KOLGUNU-47366 format. One record per residue (C-alpha): residue in three letters; x, y, z; residue number from 1. Coordinates in steps of 0.25 Angstrom, whole numbers, plus 5000, padded with zeros to 4 digits. Example, Ala and Ser with C-alpha at 12.3 -4.5 7.8 and 13.67 -1.06 7.14 Angstrom:
BEGIN
PT/residu/u/v/w/num
PT/ALA/5049/4982/5031/1 .
PT/SER/5055/4996/5029/2 .
REM end
This chain:
BEGIN
PT/residu/u/v/w/num
PT/ASP/5843/6008/5413/1 .
PT/THR/5846/6005/5398/2 .
PT/VAL/5856/5995/5400/3 .
PT/TYR/5848/5990/5412/4 .
PT/GLU/5836/5988/5404/5 .
PT/ASN/5845/5980/5391/6 .
PT/THR/5850/5971/5404/7 .
PT/LEU/5836/5968/5408/8 .
PT/THR/5832/5966/5395/9 .
PT/LYS/5842/5956/5392/10 .
PT/LEU/5841/5948/5407/11 .
PT/LEU/5825/5947/5404/12 .
PT/THR/5828/5939/5392/13 .
PT/LEU/5837/5929/5401/14 .
PT/LYS/5830/5926/5410/15 .
PT/LYS/5833/5910/5413/16 .
PT/THR/5849/5916/5413/17 .
PT/VAL/5843/5926/5425/18 .
PT/LEU/5837/5916/5431/19 .
PT/ALA/5848/5908/5431/20 .
PT/PHE/5857/5917/5437/21 .
PT/THR/5847/5919/5447/22 .
PT/VAL/5847/5905/5452/23 .
PT/VAL/5863/5904/5453/24 .
PT/PHE/5863/5917/5460/25 .
PT/ILE/5853/5912/5471/26 .
PT/VAL/5860/5900/5472/27 .
PT/SER/5874/5906/5472/28 .
PT/GLY/5866/5913/5485/29 .
PT/VAL/5863/5902/5493/30 .
PT/LEU/5876/5896/5492/31 .
PT/SER/5881/5908/5498/32 .
PT/PHE/5873/5909/5507/33 .
PT/ILE/5879/5895/5512/34 .
PT/PHE/5893/5899/5508/35 .
PT/VAL/5894/5910/5514/36 .
PT/GLY/5900/5913/5528/37 .
PT/LYS/5890/5916/5540/38 .
PT/GLU/5892/5923/5553/39 .
PT/LEU/5885/5930/5564/40 .
PT/LEU/5890/5944/5563/41 .
PT/PRO/5902/5951/5556/42 .
PT/ILE/5915/5953/5562/43 .
PT/VAL/5915/5966/5566/44 .
PT/ASP/5931/5973/5564/45 .
PT/SER/5929/5980/5578/46 .
PT/GLY/5943/5979/5585/47 .
PT/ASP/5937/5974/5598/48 .
PT/LEU/5942/5961/5603/49 .
PT/ASN/5943/5955/5617/50 .
PT/ALA/5951/5942/5622/51 .
PT/ARG/5952/5933/5633/52 .
PT/ILE/5964/5924/5635/53 .
PT/ASP/5962/5913/5645/54 .
PT/LEU/5976/5906/5650/55 .
PT/PRO/5976/5895/5658/56 .
PT/PRO/5971/5895/5672/57 .
PT/GLY/5982/5894/5683/58 .
PT/THR/5988/5906/5673/59 .
PT/TYR/5993/5917/5685/60 .
PT/LYS/5992/5933/5679/61 .
PT/ILE/6006/5935/5679/62 .
PT/ILE/6005/5926/5668/63 .
PT/THR/5993/5931/5663/64 .
PT/SER/5996/5944/5663/65 .
PT/THR/6010/5940/5652/66 .
PT/TYR/6000/5934/5643/67 .
PT/ALA/5992/5946/5644/68 .
PT/GLN/6005/5956/5641/69 .
PT/SER/6006/5946/5629/70 .
PT/ILE/5993/5953/5624/71 .
PT/ASP/5996/5964/5628/72 .
PT/GLU/6008/5965/5619/73 .
PT/TYR/6003/5959/5608/74 .
PT/LEU/5991/5969/5608/75 .
PT/SER/6000/5981/5610/76 .
PT/ASN/6008/5977/5598/77 .
PT/ASN/5995/5975/5591/78 .
PT/GLU/5993/5988/5582/79 .
PT/ASN/5980/5984/5579/80 .
PT/VAL/5975/5985/5593/81 .
PT/LYS/5970/5999/5598/82 .
PT/TYR/5970/5995/5613/83 .
PT/TYR/5967/5983/5621/84 .
PT/TYR/5965/5979/5637/85 .
PT/TYR/5965/5966/5644/86 .
PT/VAL/5962/5961/5657/87 .
PT/ILE/5969/5948/5665/88 .
PT/SER/5958/5941/5673/89 .
PT/SER/5957/5927/5678/90 .
PT/VAL/5949/5915/5673/91 .
PT/GLY/5942/5905/5680/92 .
PT/SER/5945/5908/5695/93 .
PT/GLY/5934/5905/5706/94 .
PT/ASN/5933/5913/5718/95 .
PT/LEU/5945/5906/5726/96 .
PT/GLY/5952/5910/5716/97 .
PT/ASN/5960/5897/5708/98 .
PT/LEU/5970/5887/5716/99 .
PT/ALA/5982/5878/5713/100 .
PT/GLY/5985/5889/5701/101 .
PT/ARG/5972/5893/5695/102 .
PT/GLY/5973/5908/5698/103 .
PT/GLY/5979/5919/5691/104 .
PT/GLU/5970/5927/5681/105 .
PT/ASN/5974/5919/5667/106 .
PT/SER/5964/5927/5659/107 .
PT/ILE/5968/5938/5649/108 .
PT/ASN/5956/5947/5642/109 .
PT/VAL/5961/5956/5632/110 .
PT/VAL/5949/5967/5626/111 .
PT/ILE/5957/5973/5612/112 .
PT/LYS/5954/5985/5602/113 .
PT/LEU/5959/5985/5589/114 .
PT/LYS/5962/5999/5582/115 .
PT/ASP/5950/6003/5571/116 .
PT/LYS/5952/5995/5560/117 .
PT/SER/5957/6007/5550/118 .
PT/GLN/5968/6006/5560/119 .
PT/ARG/5971/5991/5561/120 .
PT/ASN/5976/5983/5549/121 .
PT/ILE/5967/5970/5556/122 .
PT/SER/5952/5966/5558/123 .
PT/THR/5949/5962/5572/124 .
PT/GLU/5947/5947/5568/125 .
PT/GLU/5961/5947/5564/126 .
PT/PHE/5967/5953/5577/127 .
PT/ALA/5960/5943/5583/128 .
PT/VAL/5965/5932/5575/129 .
PT/ASN/5977/5938/5578/130 .
PT/PHE/5976/5938/5592/131 .
PT/ARG/5970/5924/5593/132 .
PT/LYS/5983/5920/5589/133 .
PT/PHE/5993/5927/5599/134 .
PT/LEU/5984/5920/5611/135 .
PT/SER/5984/5907/5605/136 .
PT/THR/5999/5909/5610/137 .
PT/VAL/5994/5911/5626/138 .
PT/PRO/5992/5899/5634/139 .
PT/GLY/5976/5897/5637/140 .
PT/ARG/5963/5900/5629/141 .
PT/PHE/5958/5915/5624/142 .
PT/ARG/5949/5922/5615/143 .
PT/VAL/5948/5935/5608/144 .
PT/ASP/5934/5940/5604/145 .
PT/VAL/5933/5950/5593/146 .
PT/ALA/5921/5961/5597/147 .
PT/GLY/5913/5967/5589/148 .
PT/GLY/5909/5981/5586/149 .
PT/VAL/5895/5976/5592/150 .
PT/ARG/5894/5965/5602/151 .
PT/LEU/5885/5955/5595/152 .
PT/PRO/5889/5941/5597/153 .
PT/GLY/5896/5934/5585/154 .
PT/GLY/5903/5946/5579/155 .
PT/GLY/5917/5942/5582/156 .
PT/GLY/5919/5933/5571/157 .
PT/ALA/5916/5919/5567/158 .
PT/SER/5915/5910/5581/159 .
PT/VAL/5907/5898/5585/160 .
PT/ASP/5905/5888/5598/161 .
PT/VAL/5905/5874/5600/162 .
PT/ARG/5898/5871/5610/163 .
PT/LEU/5900/5854/5614/164 .
PT/PHE/5889/5851/5623/165 .
PT/GLY/5891/5837/5631/166 .
PT/ASP/5890/5831/5647/167 .
PT/ASP/5905/5825/5646/168 .
PT/ILE/5915/5837/5649/169 .
PT/GLU/5926/5828/5644/170 .
PT/LYS/5922/5825/5631/171 .
PT/LEU/5918/5841/5629/172 .
PT/GLU/5930/5845/5632/173 .
PT/GLU/5938/5836/5624/174 .
PT/LEU/5928/5839/5612/175 .
PT/SER/5930/5852/5614/176 .
PT/LYS/5944/5851/5614/177 .
PT/LYS/5943/5844/5601/178 .
PT/ILE/5936/5853/5594/179 .
PT/LYS/5944/5866/5598/180 .
PT/GLU/5957/5857/5592/181 .
PT/VAL/5949/5856/5577/182 .
PT/GLY/5942/5868/5579/183 .
PT/SER/5956/5876/5579/184 .
PT/LYS/5959/5871/5566/185 .
PT/VAL/5946/5875/5557/186 .
PT/GLN/5950/5887/5548/187 .
PT/GLY/5947/5902/5555/188 .
PT/VAL/5948/5896/5571/189 .
PT/GLN/5954/5906/5576/190 .
PT/GLU/5950/5904/5592/191 .
PT/ILE/5942/5892/5600/192 .
PT/ASN/5938/5894/5616/193 .
PT/THR/5931/5883/5621/194 .
PT/THR/5922/5886/5636/195 .
PT/PHE/5931/5872/5640/196 .
PT/ASP/5940/5878/5651/197 .
PT/GLU/5952/5866/5654/198 .
PT/PRO/5949/5859/5668/199 .
PT/VAL/5957/5867/5680/200 .
PT/GLU/5962/5861/5691/201 .
PT/GLU/5953/5865/5704/202 .
PT/TYR/5954/5862/5717/203 .
PT/THR/5943/5862/5727/204 .
PT/LEU/5945/5865/5744/205 .
PT/TYR/5934/5858/5754/206 .
PT/PHE/5933/5860/5766/207 .
PT/ASP/5935/5851/5778/208 .
PT/ARG/5924/5854/5788/209 .
PT/LEU/5929/5846/5797/210 .
PT/LYS/5943/5852/5800/211 .
PT/LEU/5934/5867/5796/212 .
PT/GLY/5926/5862/5808/213 .
PT/TYR/5938/5859/5816/214 .
PT/TYR/5946/5871/5813/215 .
PT/GLY/5933/5878/5816/216 .
PT/ILE/5931/5887/5801/217 .
PT/SER/5919/5886/5795/218 .
PT/SER/5919/5883/5780/219 .
PT/SER/5912/5895/5774/220 .
PT/ILE/5925/5902/5783/221 .
PT/LEU/5933/5894/5777/222 .
PT/GLY/5927/5898/5764/223 .
PT/ASN/5929/5912/5765/224 .
PT/ILE/5942/5911/5769/225 .
PT/ILE/5946/5905/5757/226 .
PT/ARG/5937/5914/5749/227 .
PT/THR/5944/5925/5756/228 .
PT/SER/5959/5920/5752/229 .
PT/PHE/5957/5920/5738/230 .
PT/SER/5947/5929/5733/231 .
PT/GLY/5950/5941/5743/232 .
PT/VAL/5945/5950/5754/233 .
PT/ASN/5941/5962/5755/234 .
PT/ALA/5948/5965/5768/235 .
PT/SER/5950/5981/5768/236 .
PT/PHE/5951/5993/5758/237 .
PT/TYR/5964/6002/5755/238 .
PT/ARG/5961/6016/5751/239 .
PT/LYS/5973/6024/5745/240 .
PT/GLU/5970/6037/5737/241 .
PT/GLY/5955/6037/5736/242 .
PT/LYS/5955/6024/5731/243 .
PT/GLN/5950/6012/5740/244 .
PT/TYR/5956/5996/5737/245 .
PT/SER/5952/5982/5743/246 .
PT/VAL/5963/5973/5753/247 .
PT/VAL/5960/5960/5747/248 .
PT/VAL/5965/5950/5754/249 .
PT/GLN/5966/5937/5748/250 .
PT/LEU/5977/5926/5746/251 .
PT/ASN/5989/5929/5737/252 .
PT/GLU/5989/5923/5722/253 .
PT/THR/5999/5913/5727/254 .
PT/GLU/5991/5906/5738/255 .
PT/LYS/5980/5907/5730/256 .
PT/ASN/5983/5901/5717/257 .
PT/TYR/5991/5888/5724/258 .
PT/LEU/5983/5876/5731/259 .
PT/GLU/5995/5875/5740/260 .
PT/ASN/5995/5889/5745/261 .
PT/VAL/5980/5889/5747/262 .
PT/LEU/5980/5875/5755/263 .
PT/PHE/5988/5881/5764/264 .
PT/THR/5981/5895/5766/265 .
PT/TYR/5978/5896/5782/266 .
PT/ILE/5964/5898/5786/267 .
PT/PRO/5962/5905/5799/268 .
PT/THR/5953/5896/5808/269 .
PT/PRO/5948/5898/5823/270 .
PT/THR/5959/5885/5827/271 .
PT/GLY/5969/5894/5819/272 .
PT/ILE/5973/5894/5805/273 .
PT/VAL/5974/5883/5796/274 .
PT/PRO/5980/5878/5781/275 .
PT/LEU/5968/5880/5772/276 .
PT/VAL/5971/5864/5769/277 .
PT/ASP/5967/5860/5783/278 .
PT/LEU/5953/5863/5780/279 .
PT/VAL/5951/5860/5764/280 .
PT/ARG/5951/5847/5756/281 .
PT/VAL/5956/5850/5742/282 .
PT/SER/5950/5844/5729/283 .
PT/ASP/5958/5845/5715/284 .
PT/THR/5949/5844/5702/285 .
PT/ILE/5950/5846/5688/286 .
PT/THR/5938/5855/5682/287 .
PT/PRO/5934/5863/5671/288 .
PT/ARG/5933/5879/5674/289 .
PT/MET/5920/5880/5666/290 .
PT/LEU/5908/5867/5664/291 .
PT/MET/5897/5875/5653/292 .
PT/ARG/5884/5869/5651/293 .
PT/GLU/5872/5871/5642/294 .
PT/ASN/5857/5864/5644/295 .
PT/ASN/5864/5855/5654/296 .
PT/ASN/5875/5851/5642/297 .
PT/ARG/5891/5852/5644/298 .
PT/LEU/5896/5862/5635/299 .
PT/ILE/5910/5867/5629/300 .
PT/SER/5911/5877/5618/301 .
PT/LEU/5921/5881/5609/302 .
PT/ASN/5920/5895/5602/303 .
PT/ILE/5927/5895/5592/304 .
PT/VAL/5932/5908/5583/305 .
PT/GLY/5934/5908/5569/306 .
PT/PHE/5942/5920/5560/307 .
PT/GLY/5941/5920/5545/308 .
PT/ILE/5929/5911/5544/309 .
PT/PRO/5912/5914/5545/310 .
PT/GLN/5906/5907/5558/311 .
PT/SER/5898/5899/5548/312 .
PT/LYS/5912/5892/5541/313 .
PT/LEU/5917/5893/5554/314 .
PT/VAL/5905/5883/5563/315 .
PT/GLU/5908/5875/5548/316 .
PT/SER/5920/5873/5550/317 .
PT/LEU/5920/5868/5565/318 .
PT/ALA/5909/5859/5561/319 .
PT/GLU/5917/5851/5553/320 .
PT/VAL/5929/5849/5558/321 .
PT/ILE/5923/5847/5571/322 .
PT/LYS/5915/5835/5565/323 .
PT/LYS/5927/5830/5558/324 .
PT/GLU/5937/5831/5567/325 .
PT/VAL/5928/5828/5583/326 .
PT/PHE/5922/5817/5587/327 .
PT/ILE/5909/5823/5594/328 .
PT/PRO/5904/5812/5605/329 .
PT/PRO/5889/5810/5603/330 .
PT/ASP/5885/5815/5618/331 .
PT/ILE/5891/5830/5615/332 .
PT/THR/5885/5838/5606/333 .
PT/ILE/5891/5852/5596/334 .
PT/GLU/5885/5862/5594/335 .
PT/TYR/5891/5876/5588/336 .
PT/GLY/5886/5888/5592/337 .
PT/GLY/5889/5904/5599/338 .
PT/SER/5889/5912/5586/339 .
PT/PHE/5888/5902/5576/340 .
PT/LYS/5873/5898/5584/341 .
PT/GLU/5871/5914/5582/342 .
PT/LEU/5874/5915/5569/343 .
PT/GLN/5863/5902/5564/344 .
PT/ASP/5853/5908/5574/345 .
PT/THR/5854/5923/5567/346 .
PT/PHE/5856/5917/5552/347 .
PT/ARG/5842/5910/5555/348 .
PT/ASP/5834/5921/5560/349 .
PT/LEU/5841/5930/5548/350 .
PT/ILE/5834/5919/5537/351 .
PT/LEU/5820/5919/5547/352 .
PT/VAL/5822/5934/5544/353 .
PT/PHE/5824/5934/5531/354 .
PT/ILE/5813/5925/5526/355 .
PT/LEU/5804/5933/5537/356 .
PT/SER/5809/5946/5529/357 .
PT/PHE/5807/5940/5514/358 .
PT/THR/5794/5936/5518/359 .
PT/LEU/5790/5949/5522/360 .
PT/VAL/5794/5956/5510/361 .
PT/TYR/5788/5947/5501/362 .
PT/THR/5775/5948/5508/363 .
PT/VAL/5777/5965/5507/364 .
PT/MET/5778/5964/5493/365 .
PT/VAL/5766/5955/5491/366 .
PT/VAL/5758/5964/5497/367 .
PT/LEU/5763/5975/5490/368 .
PT/PHE/5762/5968/5476/369 .
PT/ARG/5751/5961/5478/370 .
PT/SER/5757/5949/5471/371 .
PT/PHE/5767/5936/5475/372 .
PT/LYS/5774/5938/5462/373 .
PT/ASP/5781/5949/5462/374 .
PT/PRO/5785/5950/5477/375 .
PT/PHE/5792/5937/5472/376 .
PT/ILE/5799/5943/5461/377 .
PT/ILE/5805/5954/5469/378 .
PT/LEU/5809/5945/5481/379 .
PT/PHE/5819/5940/5470/380 .
PT/THR/5829/5951/5473/381 .
PT/ILE/5831/5946/5488/382 .
PT/PRO/5838/5934/5485/383 .
PT/TYR/5847/5941/5472/384 .
PT/GLY/5851/5952/5485/385 .
PT/ILE/5853/5941/5495/386 .
PT/PHE/5861/5930/5487/387 .
PT/ALA/5869/5942/5483/388 .
PT/VAL/5874/5944/5496/389 .
PT/LEU/5878/5930/5499/390 .
PT/ILE/5883/5928/5487/391 .
PT/GLY/5892/5940/5487/392 .
PT/PHE/5896/5937/5502/393 .
PT/PHE/5900/5923/5499/394 .
PT/LEU/5909/5930/5489/395 .
PT/THR/5914/5939/5499/396 .
PT/GLY/5917/5931/5512/397 .
PT/PHE/5905/5941/5520/398 .
PT/LYS/5898/5933/5529/399 .
PT/ILE/5884/5932/5530/400 .
PT/ASN/5880/5936/5545/401 .
PT/ILE/5868/5942/5555/402 .
PT/ILE/5871/5956/5547/403 .
PT/SER/5873/5954/5534/404 .
PT/GLY/5858/5944/5536/405 .
PT/ILE/5850/5956/5542/406 .
PT/GLY/5854/5961/5530/407 .
PT/LEU/5851/5950/5520/408 .
PT/VAL/5836/5953/5528/409 .
PT/LEU/5838/5968/5525/410 .
PT/LEU/5842/5967/5510/411 .
PT/LEU/5827/5958/5508/412 .
PT/GLY/5819/5971/5511/413 .
PT/ILE/5829/5978/5502/414 .
PT/VAL/5832/5971/5488/415 .
PT/VAL/5816/5970/5486/416 .
PT/ASN/5815/5985/5484/417 .
PT/ASN/5820/5987/5471/418 .
PT/GLY/5810/5972/5466/419 .
PT/ILE/5800/5978/5472/420 .
PT/VAL/5802/5992/5463/421 .
PT/MET/5805/5984/5449/422 .
PT/VAL/5793/5973/5452/423 .
PT/ASP/5783/5984/5456/424 .
PT/TYR/5786/5995/5444/425 .
PT/MET/5788/5983/5434/426 .
PT/ASN/5771/5978/5438/427 .
PT/GLN/5767/5992/5435/428 .
PT/LEU/5773/5993/5420/429 .
PT/LEU/5765/5978/5420/430 .
PT/ASP/5751/5985/5424/431 .
PT/ARG/5755/5996/5414/432 .
PT/GLY/5754/5986/5404/433 .
PT/TYR/5768/5983/5402/434 .
PT/LYS/5774/5969/5394/435 .
PT/LEU/5782/5962/5404/436 .
PT/ARG/5795/5964/5400/437 .
PT/ASP/5793/5978/5395/438 .
PT/ALA/5789/5981/5411/439 .
PT/VAL/5802/5971/5417/440 .
PT/VAL/5810/5979/5409/441 .
PT/GLU/5805/5993/5411/442 .
PT/GLY/5802/5992/5426/443 .
PT/ALA/5815/5987/5429/444 .
PT/LYS/5821/5999/5419/445 .
PT/ARG/5813/6009/5427/446 .
PT/ARG/5817/6004/5441/447 .
PT/PHE/5831/6003/5439/448 .
PT/ARG/5834/6015/5444/449 .
PT/PRO/5827/6016/5454/450 .
PT/ILE/5832/6003/5458/451 .
PT/LEU/5846/6004/5457/452 .
PT/MET/5846/6019/5465/453 .
PT/THR/5841/6013/5477/454 .
PT/THR/5849/6002/5476/455 .
PT/LEU/5861/6011/5475/456 .
PT/THR/5858/6021/5487/457 .
PT/THR/5855/6009/5495/458 .
PT/VAL/5868/6001/5493/459 .
PT/ILE/5876/6015/5494/460 .
PT/GLY/5869/6016/5508/461 .
PT/VAL/5874/6002/5513/462 .
PT/LEU/5887/6001/5505/463 .
PT/PRO/5895/6010/5517/464 .
PT/LEU/5887/5998/5526/465 .
PT/SER/5893/5987/5517/466 .
PT/LEU/5908/5992/5518/467 .
PT/GLY/5908/5991/5533/468 .
PT/ILE/5915/6004/5535/469 .
PT/GLY/5918/6009/5548/470 .
PT/GLU/5920/6001/5563/471 .
PT/SER/5912/5989/5563/472 .
PT/SER/5906/5990/5552/473 .
PT/GLU/5907/5976/5548/474 .
PT/LEU/5894/5973/5559/475 .
PT/PHE/5886/5979/5547/476 .
PT/GLN/5892/5979/5535/477 .
PT/PRO/5886/5964/5530/478 .
PT/LEU/5874/5971/5530/479 .
PT/GLY/5878/5982/5521/480 .
PT/GLN/5884/5972/5512/481 .
PT/VAL/5872/5965/5512/482 .
PT/VAL/5861/5974/5508/483 .
PT/LEU/5872/5983/5497/484 .
PT/VAL/5876/5967/5490/485 .
PT/GLY/5861/5963/5491/486 .
PT/LEU/5854/5976/5486/487 .
PT/THR/5864/5977/5475/488 .
PT/MET/5863/5963/5470/489 .
PT/SER/5847/5963/5470/490 .
PT/THR/5845/5978/5463/491 .
PT/ILE/5853/5970/5452/492 .
PT/PHE/5844/5958/5452/493 .
PT/THR/5832/5964/5454/494 .
PT/LEU/5836/5974/5443/495 .
PT/PHE/5839/5963/5432/496 .
PT/VAL/5832/5948/5440/497 .
PT/ILE/5819/5954/5444/498 .
PT/PRO/5815/5960/5430/499 .
PT/ILE/5816/5946/5426/500 .
PT/VAL/5809/5938/5437/501 .
PT/PHE/5797/5949/5436/502 .
PT/GLU/5796/5945/5422/503 .
PT/TYR/5797/5930/5424/504 .
PT/PHE/5786/5931/5434/505 .
PT/ASN/5776/5937/5424/506 .
PT/ARG/5778/5932/5411/507 .
PT/LYS/5765/5924/5410/508 .
PT/ARG/5758/5936/5416/509 .
PT/PHE/5764/5946/5405/510 .
PT/ALA/5767/5935/5394/511 .
REM end
């Protein structure tokens, strides 16, 4: 108590120095908020990953299986993997199969579970980076998603959607390729996926109605025959050892995957069997597998995933390199969406919530103190705590996210408690006839231990949370860090700065 009293008495004679330090501290806090990294949610080291590899159209199952076996070998030899499984399926197949070699099963879906954090020497994000490097040797495109411990959007690291709108699909295609090329050079970018698929060759069969009439077969019957040949039909059931199996009749893979074989499939008619080529006309076109629209505008979206870079910095770097190296035609608009848009909306809402909370806290204190001045003095503790958190996050490399934002709102209601206790007791001493300086020093001295004890118990309570102990603890760790750092620093400023501010605002009244 004596050391605190002597230190406070000395600082009361150095008001200008203390206030100058306060201004510098606040400016540093504002700059830290501008430059600190921002993300929607903290990255959770849950050990869960999902990957999807789409091989080029027309890849046969045996080739897809070969790549799947290489993935199997990579994962089975990785000491950090607990278990995994994969499923081979087809992408882009219609009900009638895929003509001219476009059939087959060309998609590999992989689910990976890593060992517990204590049993592996690599984080989930770092494993994903290495896995992406391995998959880059596989033809086609791939996507690796890191699943958080809870299924919240944006919980898998830094990512942003670059969305291109326009009417000319060829311009959109060319622009998306250029952005993908320059975006891959941005530091921290690990993966770029686009909604635009390479055009594929498509064959359309048009029925010759004159010949259908000549052979006595209707278009609906012919359509059903073709559909049955490709998709199959349950012709019967087969029972063995108490189990029932369906018997499906359809063309074999060789006949379905080549146009020549399909056209010479024989169709039964009332006048005899006829090759399909005599009943149809074939049209060959090049067409994209998928077209997206939004608000009546054609859209191509690129999802860009980063590692080791805050989401806000990722967007800034991408916007800068696109502005320098990519020409955007006047009839095409570009916007940044996805989890980045959610980040902007979330921070905007948090700022509104913070302003509302600040106003409510001040209003309540005005009613309790029956004064506008004393609550204003107490509110000086809030910026100290908040700016201390921002400076600490900037210096340590931590990122501001929705969880730490909630912590800042909670901090607003916690840090004023110590100020209320101190200012209220100083006013009581003034009412008893104490001189201003004596009331300030004595009031601060008497409230030193209670303030220190309440702060210490709260800090110890949130310490395990701020240390991030346990699985998926990264999600709520920022909340504990904000309360711990903010409450500690605001308490220090409450003990040394609030008495100075109180004396300054009451100097004329008790001169």
